[in-house]
Each structure stands twice: as C-alpha cells, then as structure tokens.
Short mmCIF file of the C-alpha atoms (twelve columns), coordinates in Angstrom:
data_MODEL
# 
_entry.id   MODEL 
# 
loop_
_atom_site.group_PDB 
_atom_site.id 
_atom_site.type_symbol 
_atom_site.label_atom_id 
_atom_site.label_alt_id 
_atom_site.label_comp_id 
_atom_site.label_asym_id 
_atom_site.label_seq_id 
_atom_site.Cartn_x 
_atom_site.Cartn_y 
_atom_site.Cartn_z 
_atom_site.pdbx_PDB_model_num 
ATOM 1   C CA . MET A 1   121.381 28.563 78.046 1 
ATOM 2   C CA . ILE A 2   122.416 28.298 74.856 1 
ATOM 3   C CA . ALA A 3   124.781 30.860 73.280 1 
ATOM 4   C CA . VAL A 4   124.954 31.703 69.633 1 
ATOM 5   C CA . MET A 5   128.308 33.189 68.807 1 
ATOM 6   C CA . ILE A 6   129.682 35.501 66.023 1 
ATOM 7   C CA . ASP A 7   132.989 37.441 65.845 1 
ATOM 8   C CA . ARG A 8   131.285 40.980 65.080 1 
ATOM 9   C CA . LEU A 9   128.059 43.005 64.379 1 
ATOM 10  C CA . VAL A 10  128.551 43.710 60.789 1 
ATOM 11  C CA . LEU A 11  125.707 43.935 58.273 1 
ATOM 12  C CA . GLY A 12  125.552 40.503 56.821 1 
ATOM 13  C CA . GLY A 13  123.740 37.268 56.438 1 
ATOM 14  C CA . VAL A 14  125.490 35.136 59.002 1 
ATOM 15  C CA . GLU A 15  125.121 38.218 61.316 1 
ATOM 16  C CA . LYS A 16  121.240 38.433 60.488 1 
ATOM 17  C CA . THR A 17  121.081 34.325 60.684 1 
ATOM 18  C CA . ALA A 18  122.641 34.269 64.037 1 
ATOM 19  C CA . ILE A 19  120.432 37.241 65.819 1 
ATOM 20  C CA . GLU A 20  117.274 35.016 64.122 1 
ATOM 21  C CA . GLU A 21  118.397 31.994 66.022 1 
ATOM 22  C CA . VAL A 22  118.833 33.781 69.188 1 
ATOM 23  C CA . ARG A 23  115.295 35.153 68.511 1 
ATOM 24  C CA . ALA A 24  113.505 31.650 67.422 1 
ATOM 25  C CA . LEU A 25  114.849 29.595 70.509 1 
ATOM 26  C CA . ARG A 26  113.704 32.484 72.926 1 
ATOM 27  C CA . GLU A 27  110.363 32.200 71.038 1 
ATOM 28  C CA . VAL A 28  109.744 28.493 71.826 1 
ATOM 29  C CA . GLY A 29  111.009 28.870 75.519 1 
ATOM 30  C CA . VAL A 30  114.614 28.316 75.289 1 
ATOM 31  C CA . ASP A 31  116.857 30.536 77.264 1 
ATOM 32  C CA . ALA A 32  119.504 31.888 74.170 1 
ATOM 33  C CA . THR A 33  121.773 34.965 74.128 1 
ATOM 34  C CA . LEU A 34  123.946 36.077 71.206 1 
ATOM 35  C CA . LEU A 35  127.606 36.428 71.863 1 
ATOM 36  C CA . VAL A 36  130.156 38.720 69.978 1 
ATOM 37  C CA . LEU A 37  133.637 38.283 70.178 1 
ATOM 38  C CA . LYS A 38  134.490 42.225 69.390 1 
ATOM 39  C CA . ARG A 39  132.486 44.926 69.718 1 
ATOM 40  C CA . ASP A 40  132.995 47.582 66.825 1 
ATOM 41  C CA . GLU A 41  132.955 51.295 67.733 1 
ATOM 42  C CA . SER A 42  129.593 51.654 65.238 1 
ATOM 43  C CA . ILE A 43  126.949 49.088 64.613 1 
ATOM 44  C CA . PRO A 44  124.906 49.565 61.385 1 
ATOM 45  C CA . ALA A 45  121.471 51.307 61.761 1 
ATOM 46  C CA . ALA A 46  119.940 47.857 60.336 1 
ATOM 47  C CA . VAL A 47  121.581 45.659 62.394 1 
ATOM 48  C CA . ARG A 48  120.390 47.680 65.716 1 
ATOM 49  C CA . GLU A 49  116.821 47.260 64.176 1 
ATOM 50  C CA . TRP A 50  117.576 43.432 63.911 1 
ATOM 51  C CA . LEU A 51  118.611 43.071 67.448 1 
ATOM 52  C CA . SER A 52  115.524 44.754 68.959 1 
ATOM 53  C CA . GLY A 53  114.474 42.211 71.692 1 
ATOM 54  C CA . VAL A 54  117.674 39.674 71.424 1 
ATOM 55  C CA . PRO A 55  120.062 39.830 74.473 1 
ATOM 56  C CA . VAL A 56  123.449 40.250 73.376 1 
ATOM 57  C CA . GLU A 57  126.848 40.496 75.090 1 
ATOM 58  C CA . TYR A 58  130.260 41.871 73.758 1 
ATOM 59  C CA . LEU A 59  132.978 39.215 75.397 1 
ATOM 60  C CA . ASP A 60  135.600 41.707 74.569 1 
ATOM 61  C CA . GLU A 61  134.297 43.665 77.205 1 
ATOM 62  C CA . ARG A 62  135.352 41.240 79.719 1 
ATOM 63  C CA . LEU A 63  138.957 41.781 78.668 1 
ATOM 64  C CA . PRO A 64  141.011 44.806 79.723 1 
ATOM 65  C CA . ARG A 65  140.738 47.789 77.115 1 
ATOM 66  C CA . PHE A 66  144.278 47.491 76.217 1 
ATOM 67  C CA . LEU A 67  143.766 43.663 74.841 1 
ATOM 68  C CA . ARG A 68  140.913 44.685 72.537 1 
ATOM 69  C CA . THR A 69  142.074 44.712 69.055 1 
ATOM 70  C CA . SER A 70  140.750 45.221 65.691 1 
ATOM 71  C CA . TRP A 71  144.373 44.745 63.775 1 
ATOM 72  C CA . ARG A 72  143.846 42.643 60.695 1 
ATOM 73  C CA . VAL A 73  146.723 39.978 59.833 1 
ATOM 74  C CA . PRO A 74  148.722 41.704 56.878 1 
ATOM 75  C CA . GLY A 75  147.575 40.026 53.783 1 
ATOM 76  C CA . PHE A 76  144.309 38.603 54.874 1 
ATOM 77  C CA . TYR A 77  140.821 40.197 54.268 1 
ATOM 78  C CA . PHE A 78  138.869 38.785 56.995 1 
ATOM 79  C CA . PHE A 79  141.395 37.088 59.655 1 
ATOM 80  C CA . SER A 80  142.279 39.454 62.491 1 
ATOM 81  C CA . ILE A 81  144.555 39.253 65.429 1 
ATOM 82  C CA . PHE A 82  141.660 39.167 67.804 1 
ATOM 83  C CA . HIS A 83  140.409 35.456 66.429 1 
ATOM 84  C CA . GLY A 84  143.469 34.140 67.829 1 
ATOM 85  C CA . LEU A 85  144.313 36.358 70.700 1 
ATOM 86  C CA . TYR A 86  140.781 36.338 72.190 1 
ATOM 87  C CA . ALA A 87  140.642 32.364 71.985 1 
ATOM 88  C CA . LEU A 88  143.850 32.611 74.280 1 
ATOM 89  C CA . LEU A 89  142.277 35.003 76.843 1 
ATOM 90  C CA . LEU A 90  138.413 34.813 77.114 1 
ATOM 91  C CA . PRO A 91  138.725 31.413 78.576 1 
ATOM 92  C CA . THR A 92  140.469 33.190 81.625 1 
ATOM 93  C CA . ARG A 93  137.147 35.447 81.712 1 
ATOM 94  C CA . ILE A 94  134.526 32.869 81.259 1 
ATOM 95  C CA . GLN A 95  133.327 30.493 84.114 1 
ATOM 96  C CA . PRO A 96  133.045 26.470 83.483 1 
ATOM 97  C CA . ARG A 97  129.628 25.476 81.814 1 
ATOM 98  C CA . GLU A 98  128.798 29.201 81.711 1 
ATOM 99  C CA . TRP A 99  126.659 28.320 78.784 1 
ATOM 100 C CA . ASP A 100 125.244 24.721 78.312 1 
ATOM 101 C CA . VAL A 101 126.527 25.043 74.315 1 
ATOM 102 C CA . ILE A 102 127.671 27.130 71.856 1 
ATOM 103 C CA . LEU A 103 126.654 27.404 68.367 1 
ATOM 104 C CA . SER A 104 129.671 29.099 66.848 1 
ATOM 105 C CA . HIS A 105 129.468 30.761 63.211 1 
ATOM 106 C CA . ASN A 106 132.385 30.665 61.208 1 
ATOM 107 C CA . SER A 107 136.189 29.060 61.661 1 
ATOM 108 C CA . TYR A 108 137.375 31.902 63.043 1 
ATOM 109 C CA . THR A 109 134.900 32.551 65.617 1 
ATOM 110 C CA . THR A 110 135.145 28.729 66.242 1 
ATOM 111 C CA . PHE A 111 138.609 29.182 67.529 1 
ATOM 112 C CA . THR A 112 137.242 30.716 70.661 1 
ATOM 113 C CA . ALA A 113 134.581 28.013 70.900 1 
ATOM 114 C CA . TRP A 114 137.147 25.268 70.627 1 
ATOM 115 C CA . THR A 115 139.478 26.662 73.581 1 
ATOM 116 C CA . LEU A 116 136.098 27.038 75.621 1 
ATOM 117 C CA . SER A 117 135.309 23.593 75.026 1 
ATOM 118 C CA . ARG A 118 138.768 22.568 75.912 1 
ATOM 119 C CA . LEU A 119 139.288 24.902 78.867 1 
ATOM 120 C CA . ARG A 120 136.169 25.400 80.382 1 
ATOM 121 C CA . GLY A 121 133.893 22.281 79.246 1 
ATOM 122 C CA . ILE A 122 131.478 24.140 77.352 1 
ATOM 123 C CA . PRO A 123 130.599 22.075 74.370 1 
ATOM 124 C CA . TYR A 124 130.010 23.426 70.722 1 
ATOM 125 C CA . CYS A 125 128.090 23.157 67.585 1 
ATOM 126 C CA . MET A 126 129.887 24.678 64.218 1 
ATOM 127 C CA . PHE A 127 128.033 26.380 61.764 1 
ATOM 128 C CA . VAL A 128 130.397 26.517 58.635 1 
ATOM 129 C CA . TRP A 129 129.785 29.012 56.024 1 
ATOM 130 C CA . ASP A 130 133.177 28.809 54.122 1 
ATOM 131 C CA . PRO A 131 135.866 26.328 55.594 1 
ATOM 132 C CA . ILE A 132 139.283 28.312 55.919 1 
ATOM 133 C CA . ALA A 133 140.709 26.073 53.092 1 
ATOM 134 C CA . SER A 134 138.218 27.145 51.022 1 
ATOM 135 C CA . VAL A 135 138.661 30.789 51.612 1 
ATOM 136 C CA . LEU A 136 142.390 30.475 50.940 1 
ATOM 137 C CA . VAL A 137 141.635 29.654 47.698 1 
ATOM 138 C CA . ARG A 138 138.570 31.635 46.693 1 
ATOM 139 C CA . ALA A 139 139.191 35.176 48.476 1 
ATOM 140 C CA . TYR A 140 142.671 35.208 47.445 1 
ATOM 141 C CA . PRO A 141 143.436 34.467 43.569 1 
ATOM 142 C CA . LYS A 142 146.371 37.077 43.457 1 
ATOM 143 C CA . GLY A 143 148.491 38.559 45.766 1 
ATOM 144 C CA . GLY A 144 151.108 37.278 48.668 1 
ATOM 145 C CA . ILE A 145 148.638 34.894 50.310 1 
ATOM 146 C CA . ARG A 146 148.138 33.094 46.609 1 
ATOM 147 C CA . PHE A 147 152.109 32.553 46.570 1 
ATOM 148 C CA . LEU A 148 152.085 31.200 50.290 1 
ATOM 149 C CA . GLN A 149 149.198 28.838 49.483 1 
ATOM 150 C CA . PRO A 150 151.348 25.474 49.286 1 
ATOM 151 C CA . LEU A 151 151.845 26.270 52.904 1 
ATOM 152 C CA . LEU A 152 148.879 27.621 53.775 1 
ATOM 153 C CA . LEU A 153 146.535 24.928 52.437 1 
ATOM 154 C CA . PRO A 154 147.728 22.264 54.367 1 
ATOM 155 C CA . LEU A 155 147.397 24.109 57.457 1 
ATOM 156 C CA . GLY A 156 144.127 25.190 56.721 1 
ATOM 157 C CA . ARG A 157 142.903 21.817 56.315 1 
ATOM 158 C CA . ALA A 158 144.318 20.804 59.461 1 
ATOM 159 C CA . VAL A 159 142.582 23.742 61.178 1 
ATOM 160 C CA . ASP A 160 139.237 22.811 59.665 1 
ATOM 161 C CA . ARG A 161 139.682 19.179 60.749 1 
ATOM 162 C CA . VAL A 162 140.350 20.072 64.529 1 
ATOM 163 C CA . LEU A 163 137.589 22.564 64.590 1 
ATOM 164 C CA . ALA A 164 135.251 20.250 63.225 1 
ATOM 165 C CA . ARG A 165 136.202 17.009 65.197 1 
ATOM 166 C CA . GLY A 166 136.318 18.845 68.226 1 
ATOM 167 C CA . ALA A 167 132.469 20.097 67.621 1 
ATOM 168 C CA . ARG A 168 129.198 17.884 68.753 1 
ATOM 169 C CA . HIS A 169 127.692 18.630 65.488 1 
ATOM 170 C CA . VAL A 170 128.632 20.395 62.241 1 
ATOM 171 C CA . LEU A 171 125.942 22.551 60.298 1 
ATOM 172 C CA . VAL A 172 126.066 24.072 56.795 1 
ATOM 173 C CA . SER A 173 123.997 26.068 54.916 1 
ATOM 174 C CA . SER A 174 124.079 24.299 51.314 1 
ATOM 175 C CA . PRO A 175 125.413 20.834 50.261 1 
ATOM 176 C CA . SER A 176 128.627 23.029 48.967 1 
ATOM 177 C CA . TYR A 177 130.823 21.510 51.365 1 
ATOM 178 C CA . VAL A 178 129.303 18.390 52.706 1 
ATOM 179 C CA . ALA A 179 131.893 16.213 50.739 1 
ATOM 180 C CA . TYR A 180 134.648 18.060 52.262 1 
ATOM 181 C CA . LEU A 181 133.703 18.057 55.683 1 
ATOM 182 C CA . HIS A 182 132.497 14.584 55.450 1 
ATOM 183 C CA . GLU A 183 136.091 13.404 54.965 1 
ATOM 184 C CA . LEU A 184 137.150 15.616 57.719 1 
ATOM 185 C CA . LEU A 185 134.654 14.012 60.002 1 
ATOM 186 C CA . ALA A 186 134.942 10.535 59.040 1 
ATOM 187 C CA . PRO A 187 134.226 7.891  60.532 1 
ATOM 188 C CA . ARG A 188 131.728 10.125 62.416 1 
ATOM 189 C CA . ASP A 189 128.557 11.090 60.577 1 
ATOM 190 C CA . GLY A 190 128.657 14.108 58.369 1 
ATOM 191 C CA . PRO A 191 127.583 17.572 58.772 1 
ATOM 192 C CA . SER A 192 123.586 18.508 58.534 1 
ATOM 193 C CA . ILE A 193 122.192 20.979 55.936 1 
ATOM 194 C CA . VAL A 194 120.434 24.007 57.622 1 
ATOM 195 C CA . PRO A 195 119.159 26.147 54.866 1 
ATOM 196 C CA . PRO A 196 118.584 29.925 56.460 1 
ATOM 197 C CA . GLY A 197 115.067 29.972 57.469 1 
ATOM 198 C CA . CYS A 198 112.557 30.761 55.197 1 
ATOM 199 C CA . HIS A 199 108.560 31.717 56.049 1 
ATOM 200 C CA . PRO A 200 106.025 31.478 53.309 1 
ATOM 201 C CA . ALA A 201 104.228 34.868 52.345 1 
ATOM 202 C CA . THR A 202 101.010 35.428 53.408 1 
ATOM 203 C CA . ALA A 203 100.468 37.256 50.028 1 
ATOM 204 C CA . PRO A 204 102.073 37.065 46.793 1 
ATOM 205 C CA . ARG A 205 104.930 39.555 45.825 1 
ATOM 206 C CA . GLU A 206 103.607 42.547 43.835 1 
ATOM 207 C CA . GLY A 207 103.226 41.199 39.995 1 
ATOM 208 C CA . VAL A 208 104.376 37.638 40.933 1 
ATOM 209 C CA . GLN A 209 100.821 36.018 40.608 1 
ATOM 210 C CA . ALA A 210 98.372  37.250 38.155 1 
ATOM 211 C CA . ALA A 211 95.205  34.812 36.662 1 
ATOM 212 C CA . GLY A 212 97.202  31.414 36.295 1 
ATOM 213 C CA . GLY A 213 100.717 32.703 37.781 1 
ATOM 214 C CA . ALA A 214 102.988 31.413 40.135 1 
ATOM 215 C CA . ALA A 215 102.666 30.532 43.244 1 
ATOM 216 C CA . PRO A 216 103.795 33.262 46.133 1 
ATOM 217 C CA . ARG A 217 107.308 32.898 46.697 1 
ATOM 218 C CA . PRO A 218 108.716 32.549 50.384 1 
ATOM 219 C CA . ALA A 219 109.829 35.766 51.852 1 
ATOM 220 C CA . CYS A 220 112.969 35.564 54.225 1 
ATOM 221 C CA . GLY A 221 114.346 37.956 56.465 1 
ATOM 222 C CA . PRO A 222 113.834 39.620 59.908 1 
ATOM 223 C CA . ARG A 223 110.500 40.486 61.845 1 
ATOM 224 C CA . ASP A 224 109.000 43.912 60.872 1 
ATOM 225 C CA . GLN A 225 107.346 45.653 63.631 1 
ATOM 226 C CA . ALA A 226 104.050 44.199 62.997 1 
ATOM 227 C CA . GLY A 227 105.430 40.507 63.696 1 
ATOM 228 C CA . GLY A 228 105.826 39.465 60.421 1 
ATOM 229 C CA . ARG A 229 108.549 39.032 58.054 1 
ATOM 230 C CA . ARG A 230 110.046 41.336 55.270 1 
ATOM 231 C CA . SER A 231 111.861 40.412 52.407 1 
ATOM 232 C CA . LEU A 232 115.859 40.761 52.472 1 
ATOM 233 C CA . ALA A 233 115.102 42.654 49.226 1 
ATOM 234 C CA . ALA A 234 112.999 45.162 50.741 1 
# 
C-alpha cells in the first residue's frame, strides 16, 4: 500500500494535491490511502467534498488524547510542536512495513516519515514545496525569527539535507528549488519536477475561444460530481 502523508487537512493546494494523488492511484488499481498527522476540530466543507471516496486515517488518533497537541512553536507561523512530538511518538504506534512506501508532502511532515523509515523500515519519498531554509528567509522578513537567522539558517539547511538524503526520491512542483536540492543530494540524482496535475478542458472557457481565438486552456482541480474536472477558480 502507498500512503500519501500531510500534516493536517486545511484548505490549500498541497492538501488538494495529496488527496488527488490518492484518488488517482486507486483509479489505476493501486492500494493507496491518505495519512494526516493531526485531525483538526473542524474540516472545511470544500475539503470534505474533496475527500469523497478517498480513504483517510488521522495518525494522532493512535496516540493517547493527552499527547495530541496543536500548539505552535512561539515565533513560527507553520512549525508546531506536534511536528516534532509525533515524529518521536508515532513509530511506537505503527507496525514495521505497515505501508510499502510513504509519499510525504512538505518538510515538517517528513520529520515523521524520516523516523518511520529509520525505526519501522518504511521508505519514503518527499515532495518538497518549500525547503526549511527557504521558509526561514521568505516567511520571516521581520520579527524575532529574522534576528535568529544566522543560527537557524545553517540548522534549516542541515535538516533539509538529512530529510532529502533519507528519501528514496525527492519531488518538486517547479524548477525553483532544483539547484538547491541538487546540491544537498549530490552525488545522487537530483529531484524530479512533477507539476500539479492538469487535465485538458473538454470545452473552452467562457469568452476564451472565439473565431480565430486561443485554444482551450487546461482546467485543473478536483473532480465534480459528473466525473469531470472543475477549475480551481470556480
């Protein structure tokens, strides 16, 4: 079984991509499931719609309730205590080789994938949307984290290297971080570019194609109830 792993179910492109990956794998006969590190109290209605027909497991439900936390690390926007805590605790609740391989989205989620590979023998591939070193620079142009960057950037780069080298393969959605990851992975092969999936529209967008106009543009997004695709802008 292939497990696609994210940290939580929120309204975002990473989450939508992960859900569609599971759906696509199952459509071609591959046993796949969505793993979510932490279950939030409420899931947006749009996300519940995307999940239709997709098996999902919330890994924090394997932990005692008192160990389930959502506290954010002070000063950080995206890094929460559970990203580190669950990486330590979940291997004790997961069987060796419970999944054949994990496709882990984003670096903080991959903390858990890395410990599972080391302690439970479950290999992982990592889909990098933003390396930690990049997030430290771009997301914190001011404030306390900015003043700690001389210390945090080398640490972030070291963590990026450990996670990337621990993966069977590294994927990215665009060329933006190929050079950075290629440097971290050398002398191994660099990352593969896998753009978020697009499906050609069966009809032109309204107002796009007139006499002699442009060809239809691809429409990307989750399936509608008729089995087609709808635009993310819809």
